[in-house]
N, C-alpha and C positions, 0 to 999 in steps of 0.2 A: 673577204668577198663572199657574198651569199652563195650557197651551193647551187650549181647549175646556172648561175647568172651569166648572161651573154652581153652585158653592157660593156662599153669601151669608153675610154676618156675622149674628150674633144681635143684633138691635137692642134686646133687653131689657137689655143691659149698657152702662153708660156707658164703662167701660174693659174690654178683653178681650184679654189677652195670648196666649190660645190662637189667636185669629184673626191677631193680629199676627205671632207667631213661627212659626206653622205654616201660614200662608197668604200673608201679605203679604211676609214675609222669605223669600227664595228661596235664599240662600247655603247651600252644603253645610255640614251640621253634623257635622264629623268626630268620631269617638269620642275620648274622653279616658280613658286608662287601659284596664284590662282588663274593665271591668264588663259590657260587652255582648257579649263574645266568644261565650259560650254561648247567649245570648238571641238574638243577631242576627249569626250568622257571616258573612253575605253583605253586611253593612253596609246593609241596607235602610233602617235608621232614620237614615241620613245625609240622606235625602230628607225635608225638612220637610213637604212637601205630602202625602207618603205617611202621615205620622203623623196629619195631619188626617183623611185618608180612613179610617184605622183607627178613630179616635175616633168618627167619624160612623157607620161601618158595623158596628163590632164592639163598641160601647160597652155594649150591652144583653145581657150574658152572665148565664146563670142556673146554670151547673154549674161544679164545680171543674175539670173537664177543659177546658172552654172558657176559663176564666181562665188555666189553666196554659199554654195555647198562644198567648194573646194577646200581641202584641209592643208594645202601648202602652208607651212607655219608662218610665213611672212605675209599672208593674205590679209590685208587690212579689212577687206569687205566680206570676210566669212561671217555668216549670220550669227554664229555662236560667239565669235570674238566681239562683234558689234554689240551684242547683248551684254557682254561682260564689261565693256567700256562705255555703256549707255549711249552708243551711237556716235561717240566722239572720234575725230580723226587722230590716230595714234601712230602714224607712220614712223616717226623718229624713235618713239619708245619701243615700238614693235621690232624695229631693226636691232635695237640694243638687247631686247629680250632674246631674239634669235641668236645673236652673236654670243651672248652669255651662256645660253643653254647648250648650243651646238658647236661653237667655234672658238672657244678658249678665251673670250674676254673675261676680265676680272670682275666686272659688275660695278666698278667705280665709274664716276662721271668721266667721260672721255676727254682727252686733250685736244682742243680745237685749234687749227692753224688756218689762217686765211691763205688761199691759194696765191694771192697777190702780195703777200707780206715780203718786204724787202729782206734779202738775205736768207730766205727759207728755200728749201728744195722740196716742195710739197710732193711733186711727182716721184722724186727719188726716194723719199721716205715712205710713200705709199707702196712702191714696188718692194722696198726692203721689208716692210711689214708683211706684205703678201708672201714673200719668200720665207718669212719666219712663221707662216701659217696663222697670221693675225689679220682679220678683215679690217676694213676702214669704213666708218660711216661718213656720209656726204650730205652737206647742207646745200640745198638748191635755192639760194637767195631767201631763205626763211620761209619759203612756200611749200617745200616738200623735202623729205629725206629719203635717201636710198643707201645702199651699202656696197662698197667695192669688194669683190671676192676673186677677181682675176684680172690679168692684163696681157697685152702683147704690145711690142714696140713697133712703131712705124718709122721708116727712114725718110726724112724730109729731103727733097731734091736740093742739091747744092745750088746756091745762087749763081747767076752767070759770072764767070771770072772768079769763082770761089777760091781757086788755087793761086790766083794772081799771075801776072805776066812774068816771064823770066827777067832777072835783073840785067841792066845794061852792063856792058864790059866795065869792070872796075867800079861799078856803082852798087847801090843798095837796092834790094828788092822792095817794091812798094808794099805798104802795109797789107797784111792778109785780110781778106774779107771774113768777118766773124762767121762761125758756123751757124747753121739754121737752128732755131729753137727746138727743144725736144718735142716729139710727137708720140703719144701713146693712146691706145684704146683700152678702156677699162670696162669690165662687165660686172653686173651687180644684181642682187635680189630686188625686185620691184614690188613694193607693198600694194600699189594701186594697179590692178591688172590693166595692161595696155598703156600705162603711163598716166600721170595725173593731169597732163595738159590735153592730149589728143584722145586718149582712151583706146587707140587702135594700133599701138606699137607692139610688134612682135620681133623677136630675134631667133636665129637658128642656133640651136645648141644640141650637140651630140646627135645630130641628124633629125631633130624635131623642132617645130616652131614652139615658142613659149611667150606668153604674155606676162609671165611673172619674172622675166629677166629683161634687162635693158643694157644699153651701151652708152658710155660717156666718151666723147672725143676730146682729147687734150691736144691743143696746138699752142705750144709755148705757155703763156699766161692765161690763155683762154680755154676754159673747160665748159662744155655744153652738153645738154641732153634734153630732148623733147621740147625744145623751145625755151628751156630754162638754163640759167648760168650758174655754175657751181661757185659758191661763195667761200666755202670752207671744207676742209677734210678733218675728220675727227678720229683719233687713234686711241687704242686701249691705253689707259693711263700708265699702267705699269710697264708696258712695252716701250712707250715713249720715253719714260724716265730712264730706262736702262740703255736705250739705243740712240737717243737723240739728245736729251737733256740730262746728262749724268751729274 
């Protein structure tokens, strides 16, 4: 932790890789490739703690000019980054660049899993990956990409009669009502300030509003954010091979 720093973790989250990689980890994060030469010519973003300060202090931006000058490293619309990629939309690749530079991804093409694939436990694997300090990229129906870096579980209310009535004397108890589907809230770096659909989404993180973070709500097989539906979650290839598909 930086000397004299008074930051504290956001206790609302069970896992939080923003806090881990931009506050607890202090090793220099050197650039990989040319992606940040225009955005960050003085390599300010090699300092992880500086990124945490930017997120806390600059996260609530309301104009295009403010967004264009923000150096938060997953900011798709930084003027320098747009110059580097010739104005193209690069949200999916930018999430991978950030994960590789700062958060321990291998750099290989990630392993993609449909959230509705039969027999998969997408939410469970995401949570396990976060617990192992590996973020997860998310495809929002092919229209946008974000990256999950934290979670908390929500307990769904039991359906009426969830425990079932007592068995009759000498009889069998009626079949138990199945438990409700899992419910989780995931938070993530948002490459498009305020969200790609509405542009005015903010969440509260560590006591500050941020337009560069967002929340996905998972209710069973339904995962949604900013009017978009999650189609797939994408894992670091090496982590997935070692922990899910051995």
